[in-house]
N, CA, C and O atoms as CSV, one atom per row, in Angstrom:
chain,resi,resn,atom,element,x,y,z
A,1,MET,N,N,8.950,-13.228,16.627
A,1,MET,CA,C,8.457,-14.452,15.997
A,1,MET,C,C,7.876,-15.373,17.072
A,1,MET,O,O,8.507,-15.603,18.103
A,2,LEU,N,N,6.697,-15.888,16.832
A,2,LEU,CA,C,6.055,-16.798,17.780
A,2,LEU,C,C,6.756,-18.152,17.800
A,2,LEU,O,O,7.284,-18.605,16.784
A,3,GLN,N,N,6.754,-18.792,18.966
A,3,GLN,CA,C,7.321,-20.127,19.103
A,3,GLN,C,C,6.496,-21.111,18.284
A,3,GLN,O,O,5.269,-21.020,18.242
A,4,ARG,N,N,7.178,-22.056,17.631
A,4,ARG,CA,C,6.480,-23.091,16.861
A,4,ARG,C,C,6.528,-24.410,17.633
A,4,ARG,O,O,7.495,-24.702,18.337
A,5,TYR,N,N,5.461,-25.197,17.482
A,5,TYR,CA,C,5.330,-26.495,18.137
A,5,TYR,C,C,4.873,-27.523,17.116
A,5,TYR,O,O,4.260,-27.183,16.105
A,6,LYS,N,N,5.182,-28.789,17.394
A,6,LYS,CA,C,4.648,-29.881,16.591
A,6,LYS,C,C,3.782,-30.735,17.504
A,6,LYS,O,O,4.240,-31.221,18.538
A,7,LEU,N,N,2.525,-30.911,17.110
A,7,LEU,CA,C,1.597,-31.794,17.814
A,7,LEU,C,C,1.579,-33.115,17.064
A,7,LEU,O,O,1.306,-33.153,15.864
A,8,VAL,N,N,1.872,-34.201,17.779
A,8,VAL,CA,C,1.879,-35.544,17.211
A,8,VAL,C,C,0.823,-36.356,17.946
A,8,VAL,O,O,0.772,-36.348,19.176
A,9,PHE,N,N,-0.023,-37.059,17.191
A,9,PHE,CA,C,-1.040,-37.888,17.835
A,9,PHE,C,C,-1.311,-39.135,17.006
A,9,PHE,O,O,-0.913,-39.225,15.845
A,10,PHE,N,N,-1.984,-40.078,17.612
A,10,PHE,CA,C,-2.315,-41.360,16.991
A,10,PHE,C,C,-3.825,-41.549,17.032
A,10,PHE,O,O,-4.471,-41.223,18.029
A,11,THR,N,N,-4.387,-42.076,15.946
A,11,THR,CA,C,-5.829,-42.290,15.881
A,11,THR,C,C,-6.157,-43.397,14.883
A,11,THR,O,O,-5.402,-43.610,13.934
A,12,PRO,N,N,-7.262,-44.100,15.081
A,12,PRO,CA,C,-7.747,-44.961,14.004
A,12,PRO,C,C,-8.048,-44.083,12.787
A,12,PRO,O,O,-8.420,-42.922,12.961
A,13,PRO,N,N,-7.902,-44.593,11.571
A,13,PRO,CA,C,-8.110,-43.763,10.378
A,13,PRO,C,C,-9.527,-43.188,10.227
A,13,PRO,O,O,-9.670,-42.057,9.762
A,14,ALA,N,N,-10.558,-43.917,10.598
A,14,ALA,CA,C,-11.941,-43.477,10.334
A,14,ALA,C,C,-12.289,-42.113,10.948
A,14,ALA,O,O,-12.897,-41.295,10.258
A,15,PRO,N,N,-11.934,-41.828,12.209
A,15,PRO,CA,C,-12.305,-40.524,12.768
A,15,PRO,C,C,-11.359,-39.377,12.388
A,15,PRO,O,O,-11.584,-38.239,12.800
A,16,LEU,N,N,-10.309,-39.657,11.613
A,16,LEU,CA,C,-9.325,-38.626,11.303
A,16,LEU,C,C,-9.917,-37.382,10.651
A,16,LEU,O,O,-9.519,-36.281,11.030
A,17,PRO,N,N,-10.842,-37.480,9.696
A,17,PRO,CA,C,-11.396,-36.241,9.109
A,17,PRO,C,C,-12.037,-35.307,10.147
A,17,PRO,O,O,-11.879,-34.089,10.056
A,18,ASP,N,N,-12.749,-35.855,11.118
A,18,ASP,CA,C,-13.365,-35.022,12.157
A,18,ASP,C,C,-12.311,-34.407,13.079
A,18,ASP,O,O,-12.444,-33.258,13.499
A,19,ILE,N,N,-11.262,-35.179,13.392
A,19,ILE,CA,C,-10.175,-34.662,14.235
A,19,ILE,C,C,-9.453,-33.536,13.501
A,19,ILE,O,O,-9.166,-32.492,14.085
A,20,LYS,N,N,-9.160,-33.752,12.214
A,20,LYS,CA,C,-8.491,-32.707,11.425
A,20,LYS,C,C,-9.299,-31.416,11.452
A,20,LYS,O,O,-8.748,-30.343,11.703
A,21,LYS,N,N,-10.587,-31.511,11.197
A,21,LYS,CA,C,-11.431,-30.316,11.180
A,21,LYS,C,C,-11.342,-29.591,12.518
A,21,LYS,O,O,-11.211,-28.368,12.555
A,22,ALA,N,N,-11.413,-30.333,13.605
A,22,ALA,CA,C,-11.388,-29.722,14.937
A,22,ALA,C,C,-10.065,-29.014,15.207
A,22,ALA,O,O,-10.060,-27.881,15.688
A,23,ILE,N,N,-8.945,-29.663,14.905
A,23,ILE,CA,C,-7.666,-29.023,15.225
A,23,ILE,C,C,-7.330,-27.907,14.240
A,23,ILE,O,O,-6.705,-26.918,14.623
A,24,PHE,N,N,-7.737,-28.050,12.968
A,24,PHE,CA,C,-7.526,-26.951,12.017
A,24,PHE,C,C,-8.379,-25.742,12.403
A,24,PHE,O,O,-7.926,-24.602,12.298
A,25,ASP,N,N,-9.611,-25.989,12.847
A,25,ASP,CA,C,-10.465,-24.896,13.310
A,25,ASP,C,C,-9.866,-24.192,14.529
A,25,ASP,O,O,-10.134,-23.013,14.763
A,26,ALA,N,N,-9.055,-24.920,15.307
A,26,ALA,CA,C,-8.388,-24.350,16.485
A,26,ALA,C,C,-7.126,-23.570,16.106
A,26,ALA,O,O,-6.501,-22.951,16.967
A,27,GLY,N,N,-6.750,-23.596,14.830
A,27,GLY,CA,C,-5.593,-22.827,14.379
A,27,GLY,C,C,-4.368,-23.638,14.050
A,27,GLY,O,O,-3.369,-23.075,13.602
A,28,ALA,N,N,-4.403,-24.944,14.255
A,28,ALA,CA,C,-3.257,-25.790,13.923
A,28,ALA,C,C,-3.138,-25.936,12.411
A,28,ALA,O,O,-4.105,-25.735,11.677
A,29,GLY,N,N,-1.939,-26.288,11.959
A,29,GLY,CA,C,-1.737,-26.568,10.544
A,29,GLY,C,C,-1.479,-25.359,9.677
A,29,GLY,O,O,-1.452,-25.475,8.452
A,30,ARG,N,N,-1.286,-24.192,10.287
A,30,ARG,CA,C,-0.976,-22.977,9.520
A,30,ARG,C,C,0.540,-22.826,9.473
A,30,ARG,O,O,1.197,-22.758,10.512
A,31,TYR,N,N,1.078,-22.775,8.290
A,31,TYR,CA,C,2.516,-22.635,8.115
A,31,TYR,C,C,2.795,-21.208,7.684
A,31,TYR,O,O,2.354,-20.795,6.612
A,32,PRO,N,N,3.524,-20.436,8.505
A,32,PRO,CA,C,3.735,-19.019,8.208
A,32,PRO,C,C,4.673,-18.806,7.019
A,32,PRO,O,O,5.410,-19.710,6.625
A,33,PRO,N,N,4.634,-17.608,6.460
A,33,PRO,CA,C,5.556,-17.291,5.364
A,33,PRO,C,C,7.006,-17.471,5.810
A,33,PRO,O,O,7.321,-17.316,6.989
A,34,SER,N,N,7.877,-17.795,4.871
A,34,SER,CA,C,9.296,-17.965,5.179
A,34,SER,C,C,9.988,-16.614,5.206
A,34,SER,O,O,9.420,-15.607,4.784
A,35,SER,N,N,11.206,-16.597,5.699
A,35,SER,CA,C,11.966,-15.348,5.753
A,35,SER,C,C,12.271,-14.828,4.350
A,35,SER,O,O,12.501,-13.632,4.171
A,36,SER,N,N,12.274,-15.719,3.348
A,36,SER,CA,C,12.537,-15.283,1.974
A,36,SER,C,C,11.265,-14.792,1.272
A,36,SER,O,O,11.334,-14.252,0.168
A,37,ASN,N,N,10.104,-14.979,1.914
A,37,ASN,CA,C,8.846,-14.518,1.331
A,37,ASN,C,C,8.025,-13.890,2.450
A,37,ASN,O,O,7.317,-14.588,3.176
A,38,SER,N,N,8.122,-12.594,2.585
A,38,SER,CA,C,7.465,-11.901,3.693
A,38,SER,C,C,6.010,-11.531,3.401
A,38,SER,O,O,5.371,-10.864,4.214
A,39,ASN,N,N,5.486,-11.951,2.263
A,39,ASN,CA,C,4.100,-11.687,1.913
A,39,ASN,C,C,3.183,-12.377,2.924
A,39,ASN,O,O,3.209,-13.605,3.018
A,40,PRO,N,N,2.372,-11.632,3.686
A,40,PRO,CA,C,1.514,-12.261,4.693
A,40,PRO,C,C,0.471,-13.202,4.093
A,40,PRO,O,O,-0.103,-14.026,4.806
A,41,GLU,N,N,0.224,-13.085,2.791
A,41,GLU,CA,C,-0.725,-13.980,2.131
A,41,GLU,C,C,-0.083,-15.322,1.776
A,41,GLU,O,O,-0.776,-16.241,1.340
A,42,ALA,N,N,1.237,-15.443,1.958
A,42,ALA,CA,C,1.956,-16.665,1.592
A,42,ALA,C,C,1.918,-17.677,2.731
A,42,ALA,O,O,2.944,-18.235,3.120
A,43,VAL,N,N,0.737,-17.899,3.250
A,43,VAL,CA,C,0.551,-18.828,4.364
A,43,VAL,C,C,-0.068,-20.114,3.828
A,43,VAL,O,O,-1.002,-20.080,3.027
A,44,TYR,N,N,0.456,-21.233,4.274
A,44,TYR,CA,C,-0.158,-22.523,3.965
A,44,TYR,C,C,-1.068,-22.879,5.127
A,44,TYR,O,O,-0.734,-22.609,6.281
A,45,THR,N,N,-2.205,-23.475,4.840
A,45,THR,CA,C,-3.126,-23.876,5.905
A,45,THR,C,C,-3.456,-25.357,5.760
A,45,THR,O,O,-3.246,-25.963,4.710
A,46,GLU,N,N,-3.979,-25.919,6.849
A,46,GLU,CA,C,-4.396,-27.322,6.896
A,46,GLU,C,C,-3.271,-28.260,6.468
A,46,GLU,O,O,-3.486,-29.207,5.712
A,47,THR,N,N,-2.058,-27.974,6.972
A,47,THR,CA,C,-0.908,-28.824,6.686
A,47,THR,C,C,-0.809,-29.907,7.757
A,47,THR,O,O,-0.942,-29.628,8.948
A,48,MET,N,N,-0.577,-31.133,7.325
A,48,MET,CA,C,-0.441,-32.258,8.259
A,48,MET,C,C,0.280,-33.392,7.565
A,48,MET,O,O,0.132,-33.596,6.360
A,49,TRP,N,N,1.057,-34.122,8.330
A,49,TRP,CA,C,1.689,-35.330,7.832
A,49,TRP,C,C,1.011,-36.511,8.511
A,49,TRP,O,O,0.846,-36.520,9.731
A,50,THR,N,N,0.617,-37.509,7.723
A,50,THR,CA,C,-0.039,-38.704,8.256
A,50,THR,C,C,0.694,-39.928,7.750
A,50,THR,O,O,0.965,-40.047,6.556
A,51,SER,N,N,1.018,-40.845,8.662
A,51,SER,CA,C,1.756,-42.057,8.305
A,51,SER,C,C,0.817,-43.161,7.820
A,51,SER,O,O,-0.405,-43.063,7.940
A,52,ALA,N,N,1.416,-44.198,7.276
A,52,ALA,CA,C,0.671,-45.418,6.958
A,52,ALA,C,C,0.217,-46.050,8.270
A,52,ALA,O,O,0.860,-45.854,9.301
A,53,PRO,N,N,-0.875,-46.802,8.247
A,53,PRO,CA,C,-1.346,-47.404,9.499
A,53,PRO,C,C,-0.335,-48.360,10.137
A,53,PRO,O,O,0.357,-49.123,9.463
A,54,GLY,N,N,-0.286,-48.281,11.445
A,54,GLY,CA,C,0.465,-49.218,12.276
A,54,GLY,C,C,-0.520,-49.811,13.269
A,54,GLY,O,O,-1.732,-49.719,13.070
A,55,THR,N,N,-0.019,-50.414,14.329
A,55,THR,CA,C,-0.896,-51.035,15.319
A,55,THR,C,C,-0.644,-50.445,16.690
A,55,THR,O,O,0.481,-50.471,17.188
A,56,GLY,N,N,-1.697,-49.908,17.304
A,56,GLY,CA,C,-1.643,-49.440,18.678
A,56,GLY,C,C,-2.179,-50.523,19.596
A,56,GLY,O,O,-3.018,-51.328,19.192
A,57,GLN,N,N,-1.697,-50.544,20.831
A,57,GLN,CA,C,-2.129,-51.572,21.788
A,57,GLN,C,C,-2.381,-50.933,23.135
A,57,GLN,O,O,-1.661,-50.019,23.540
A,58,PHE,N,N,-3.415,-51.415,23.842
A,58,PHE,CA,C,-3.716,-50.932,25.186
A,58,PHE,C,C,-4.591,-51.956,25.906
A,58,PHE,O,O,-5.238,-52.794,25.277
A,59,ARG,N,N,-4.596,-51.870,27.244
A,59,ARG,CA,C,-5.479,-52.681,28.086
A,59,ARG,C,C,-6.214,-51.720,29.016
A,59,ARG,O,O,-5.591,-51.155,29.915
A,60,PRO,N,N,-7.515,-51.517,28.830
A,60,PRO,CA,C,-8.264,-50.623,29.718
A,60,PRO,C,C,-8.342,-51.188,31.139
A,60,PRO,O,O,-8.634,-52.367,31.341
A,61,GLY,N,N,-8.072,-50.315,32.120
A,61,GLY,CA,C,-8.136,-50.719,33.522
A,61,GLY,C,C,-9.565,-50.755,34.036
A,61,GLY,O,O,-10.505,-50.392,33.329
A,62,ASP,N,N,-9.716,-51.203,35.291
A,62,ASP,CA,C,-11.043,-51.390,35.893
A,62,ASP,C,C,-11.910,-50.140,35.868
A,62,ASP,O,O,-13.122,-50.248,35.679
A,63,GLY,N,N,-11.333,-48.963,36.051
A,63,GLY,CA,C,-12.128,-47.737,36.089
A,63,GLY,C,C,-12.311,-47.080,34.733
A,63,GLY,O,O,-12.914,-46.011,34.640
A,64,ALA,N,N,-11.799,-47.706,33.676
A,64,ALA,CA,C,-11.850,-47.099,32.340
A,64,ALA,C,C,-13.227,-47.251,31.703
A,64,ALA,O,O,-14.029,-48.102,32.086
A,65,ASN,N,N,-13.468,-46.390,30.713
A,65,ASN,CA,C,-14.685,-46.444,29.914
A,65,ASN,C,C,-14.248,-46.422,28.447
A,65,ASN,O,O,-14.411,-45.409,27.767
A,66,PRO,N,N,-13.692,-47.537,27.959
A,66,PRO,CA,C,-13.081,-47.521,26.625
A,66,PRO,C,C,-14.097,-47.382,25.490
A,66,PRO,O,O,-15.171,-47.984,25.514
A,67,ALA,N,N,-13.725,-46.568,24.492
A,67,ALA,CA,C,-14.544,-46.430,23.283
A,67,ALA,C,C,-14.383,-47.662,22.396
A,67,ALA,O,O,-15.288,-48.022,21.643
A,68,ILE,N,N,-13.231,-48.296,22.496
A,68,ILE,CA,C,-12.925,-49.507,21.734
A,68,ILE,C,C,-12.369,-50.524,22.716
A,68,ILE,O,O,-11.578,-50.162,23.587
A,69,GLY,N,N,-12.755,-51.771,22.601
A,69,GLY,CA,C,-12.230,-52.824,23.470
A,69,GLY,C,C,-13.029,-52.973,24.747
A,69,GLY,O,O,-14.045,-52.309,24.956
A,70,LYS,N,N,-12.533,-53.881,25.610
A,70,LYS,CA,C,-13.216,-54.189,26.869
A,70,LYS,C,C,-12.237,-54.048,28.025
A,70,LYS,O,O,-11.040,-54.295,27.878
A,71,VAL,N,N,-12.771,-53.645,29.184
A,71,VAL,CA,C,-11.977,-53.514,30.398
A,71,VAL,C,C,-11.268,-54.828,30.687
A,71,VAL,O,O,-11.880,-55.896,30.656
A,72,GLY,N,N,-9.964,-54.739,30.969
A,72,GLY,CA,C,-9.173,-55.903,31.341
A,72,GLY,C,C,-8.621,-56.707,30.182
A,72,GLY,O,O,-7.830,-57.625,30.399
A,73,GLU,N,N,-9.015,-56.392,28.955
A,73,GLU,CA,C,-8.542,-57.157,27.793
A,73,GLU,C,C,-7.630,-56.300,26.918
A,73,GLU,O,O,-7.900,-55.123,26.679
A,74,VAL,N,N,-6.538,-56.920,26.444
A,74,VAL,CA,C,-5.636,-56.220,25.531
A,74,VAL,C,C,-6.348,-56.027,24.196
A,74,VAL,O,O,-6.944,-56.955,23.649
A,75,GLU,N,N,-6.271,-54.806,23.690
A,75,GLU,CA,C,-6.903,-54.456,22.414
A,75,GLU,C,C,-5.821,-53.954,21.465
A,75,GLU,O,O,-4.965,-53.160,21.856
A,76,GLU,N,N,-5.860,-54.412,20.232
A,76,GLU,CA,C,-4.973,-53.903,19.191
A,76,GLU,C,C,-5.828,-53.209,18.137
A,76,GLU,O,O,-6.847,-53.742,17.699
A,77,VAL,N,N,-5.395,-52.001,17.733
A,77,VAL,CA,C,-6.178,-51.179,16.816
A,77,VAL,C,C,-5.255,-50.626,15.735
A,77,VAL,O,O,-4.146,-50.178,16.025
A,78,LYS,N,N,-5.715,-50.660,14.498
A,78,LYS,CA,C,-4.981,-49.996,13.417
A,78,LYS,C,C,-5.067,-48.491,13.645
A,78,LYS,O,O,-6.155,-47.945,13.827
A,79,GLU,N,N,-3.918,-47.827,13.634
A,79,GLU,CA,C,-3.865,-46.392,13.875
A,79,GLU,C,C,-2.892,-45.735,12.906
A,79,GLU,O,O,-1.990,-46.381,12.371
A,80,VAL,N,N,-3.092,-44.440,12.691
A,80,VAL,CA,C,-2.146,-43.634,11.937
A,80,VAL,C,C,-1.497,-42.637,12.893
A,80,VAL,O,O,-2.079,-42.252,13.906
A,81,ARG,N,N,-0.280,-42.230,12.547
A,81,ARG,CA,C,0.431,-41.187,13.286
A,81,ARG,C,C,0.278,-39.900,12.497
A,81,ARG,O,O,0.510,-39.875,11.289
A,82,CYS,N,N,-0.112,-38.830,13.179
A,82,CYS,CA,C,-0.324,-37.538,12.529
A,82,CYS,C,C,0.573,-36.493,13.192
A,82,CYS,O,O,0.752,-36.487,14.410
A,83,GLU,N,N,1.128,-35.615,12.364
A,83,GLU,CA,C,1.974,-34.530,12.862
A,83,GLU,C,C,1.484,-33.228,12.254
A,83,GLU,O,O,1.249,-33.140,11.049
A,84,VAL,N,N,1.330,-32.213,13.106
A,84,VAL,CA,C,0.809,-30.927,12.638
A,84,VAL,C,C,1.549,-29.786,13.334
A,84,VAL,O,O,1.851,-29.859,14.525
A,85,LEU,N,N,1.834,-28.733,12.572
A,85,LEU,CA,C,2.512,-27.552,13.089
A,85,LEU,C,C,1.513,-26.648,13.802
A,85,LEU,O,O,0.388,-26.464,13.337
A,86,CYS,N,N,1.930,-26.085,14.933
A,86,CYS,CA,C,1.144,-25.099,15.659
A,86,CYS,C,C,2.053,-23.906,15.944
A,86,CYS,O,O,3.133,-24.068,16.511
A,87,VAL,N,N,1.619,-22.718,15.554
A,87,VAL,CA,C,2.408,-21.514,15.777
A,87,VAL,C,C,1.812,-20.756,16.967
A,87,VAL,O,O,0.686,-20.263,16.906
A,88,GLY,N,N,2.593,-20.674,18.049
A,88,GLY,CA,C,2.165,-19.986,19.259
A,88,GLY,C,C,1.638,-20.950,20.312
A,88,GLY,O,O,0.984,-21.944,19.995
A,89,LYS,N,N,1.934,-20.639,21.565
A,89,LYS,CA,C,1.533,-21.504,22.680
A,89,LYS,C,C,0.020,-21.632,22.807
A,89,LYS,O,O,-0.494,-22.715,23.087
A,90,GLU,N,N,-0.692,-20.526,22.602
A,90,GLU,CA,C,-2.150,-20.579,22.710
A,90,GLU,C,C,-2.747,-21.469,21.616
A,90,GLU,O,O,-3.743,-22.154,21.845
A,91,THR,N,N,-2.142,-21.457,20.438
A,91,THR,CA,C,-2.633,-22.301,19.341
A,91,THR,C,C,-2.439,-23.775,19.663
A,91,THR,O,O,-3.350,-24.576,19.451
A,92,VAL,N,N,-1.271,-24.143,20.170
A,92,VAL,CA,C,-1.048,-25.563,20.475
A,92,VAL,C,C,-1.948,-26.010,21.624
A,92,VAL,O,O,-2.434,-27.141,21.621
A,93,LYS,N,N,-2.175,-25.141,22.601
A,93,LYS,CA,C,-3.097,-25.500,23.687
A,93,LYS,C,C,-4.514,-25.709,23.153
A,93,LYS,O,O,-5.196,-26.656,23.545
A,94,ALA,N,N,-4.950,-24.825,22.259
A,94,ALA,CA,C,-6.285,-24.954,21.668
A,94,ALA,C,C,-6.386,-26.213,20.809
A,94,ALA,O,O,-7.419,-26.882,20.804
A,95,ALA,N,N,-5.316,-26.534,20.086
A,95,ALA,CA,C,-5.313,-27.735,19.246
A,95,ALA,C,C,-5.375,-29.004,20.099
A,95,ALA,O,O,-6.073,-29.954,19.744
A,96,VAL,N,N,-4.656,-29.025,21.213
A,96,VAL,CA,C,-4.702,-30.193,22.112
A,96,VAL,C,C,-6.106,-30.342,22.694
A,96,VAL,O,O,-6.629,-31.453,22.775
A,97,GLU,N,N,-6.708,-29.247,23.093
A,97,GLU,CA,C,-8.077,-29.307,23.622
A,97,GLU,C,C,-9.047,-29.821,22.546
A,97,GLU,O,O,-9.918,-30.643,22.832
A,98,ALA,N,N,-8.892,-29.337,21.323
A,98,ALA,CA,C,-9.747,-29.802,20.220
A,98,ALA,C,C,-9.517,-31.285,19.945
A,98,ALA,O,O,-10.464,-32.017,19.657
A,99,LEU,N,N,-8.268,-31.731,20.033
A,99,LEU,CA,C,-7.951,-33.149,19.845
A,99,LEU,C,C,-8.654,-33.985,20.912
A,99,LEU,O,O,-9.290,-34.993,20.600
A,100,ARG,N,N,-8.540,-33.570,22.154
A,100,ARG,CA,C,-9.170,-34.316,23.249
A,100,ARG,C,C,-10.681,-34.429,23.062
A,100,ARG,O,O,-11.262,-35.482,23.324
A,101,LYS,N,N,-11.319,-33.350,22.610
A,101,LYS,CA,C,-12.776,-33.351,22.445
A,101,LYS,C,C,-13.236,-34.149,21.229
A,101,LYS,O,O,-14.327,-34.719,21.246
A,102,SER,N,N,-12.424,-34.199,20.179
A,102,SER,CA,C,-12.860,-34.837,18.927
A,102,SER,C,C,-12.379,-36.273,18.765
A,102,SER,O,O,-12.892,-37.001,17.915
A,103,HIS,N,N,-11.413,-36.686,19.556
A,103,HIS,CA,C,-10.830,-38.029,19.427
A,103,HIS,C,C,-11.761,-39.065,20.053
A,103,HIS,O,O,-12.368,-38.801,21.091
A,104,PRO,N,N,-11.880,-40.240,19.435
A,104,PRO,CA,C,-12.799,-41.239,19.989
A,104,PRO,C,C,-12.312,-41.910,21.280
A,104,PRO,O,O,-13.119,-42.471,22.022
A,105,TYR,N,N,-11.009,-41.859,21.554
A,105,TYR,CA,C,-10.486,-42.519,22.750
A,105,TYR,C,C,-10.752,-41.697,24.002
A,105,TYR,O,O,-10.788,-40.467,23.964
A,106,GLU,N,N,-10.936,-42.398,25.104
A,106,GLU,CA,C,-11.123,-41.753,26.401
A,106,GLU,C,C,-9.911,-40.874,26.732
A,106,GLU,O,O,-10.058,-39.764,27.243
A,107,VAL,N,N,-8.712,-41.388,26.432
A,107,VAL,CA,C,-7.462,-40.652,26.641
A,107,VAL,C,C,-6.611,-40.810,25.381
A,107,VAL,O,O,-5.917,-41.817,25.242
A,108,PRO,N,N,-6.646,-39.842,24.458
A,108,PRO,CA,C,-5.843,-39.973,23.245
A,108,PRO,C,C,-4.351,-39.829,23.537
A,108,PRO,O,O,-3.942,-39.057,24.404
A,109,ALA,N,N,-3.551,-40.591,22.792
A,109,ALA,CA,C,-2.093,-40.486,22.908
A,109,ALA,C,C,-1.623,-39.338,22.034
A,109,ALA,O,O,-1.917,-39.293,20.840
A,110,TYR,N,N,-0.886,-38.402,22.639
A,110,TYR,CA,C,-0.336,-37.287,21.865
A,110,TYR,C,C,0.948,-36.806,22.517
A,110,TYR,O,O,1.214,-37.091,23.685
A,111,GLU,N,N,1.744,-36.066,21.738
A,111,GLU,CA,C,2.988,-35.471,22.208
A,111,GLU,C,C,3.068,-34.065,21.619
A,111,GLU,O,O,2.565,-33.813,20.525
A,112,VAL,N,N,3.703,-33.156,22.351
A,112,VAL,CA,C,3.942,-31.800,21.848
A,112,VAL,C,C,5.437,-31.535,21.940
A,112,VAL,O,O,6.049,-31.720,22.992
A,113,TYR,N,N,6.019,-31.097,20.824
A,113,TYR,CA,C,7.445,-30.784,20.758
A,113,TYR,C,C,7.640,-29.306,20.438
A,113,TYR,O,O,6.885,-28.730,19.655
A,114,THR,N,N,8.639,-28.705,21.034
A,114,THR,CA,C,9.035,-27.346,20.679
A,114,THR,C,C,9.956,-27.441,19.468
A,114,THR,O,O,10.852,-28.285,19.427
A,115,ILE,N,N,9.734,-26.573,18.483
A,115,ILE,CA,C,10.558,-26.564,17.281
A,115,ILE,C,C,11.513,-25.384,17.367
A,115,ILE,O,O,11.099,-24.246,17.586
A,116,GLU,N,N,12.781,-25.669,17.195
A,116,GLU,CA,C,13.807,-24.624,17.204
A,116,GLU,C,C,13.989,-24.069,15.803
A,116,GLU,O,O,13.841,-24.795,14.820
A,117,ASP,N,N,14.303,-22.806,15.707
A,117,ASP,CA,C,14.538,-22.155,14.423
A,117,ASP,C,C,16.025,-21.807,14.338
A,117,ASP,O,O,16.484,-20.875,14.997
A,118,PHE,N,N,16.771,-22.549,13.535
A,118,PHE,CA,C,18.223,-22.330,13.411
A,118,PHE,C,C,18.557,-21.596,12.138
A,118,PHE,O,O,19.728,-21.328,11.870
């Protein structure tokens, strides 16, 4: 069984459809069949959890090239938190790369967690 990971990231709501397409195209969001259903066709795809908007905050430094806000000024942005399953290390790496390329921020905030199967 391949290792499962959860990719968590934050984004303004408007670019989310493009980010979803990029990470789903990279293989993220596929939920494999359960042990009680071994049918290989019993796969869910494009699965993601998205929270209600909250507020992200950052101050771009002197060398930054911010997509939103100005260098040296604190910026607050409405953002959503997204969580998506990735099965296999290569899939999560590809999903992170797709996130970096499709996200509007110079440096998107994201986390990757290993999921244990008990």
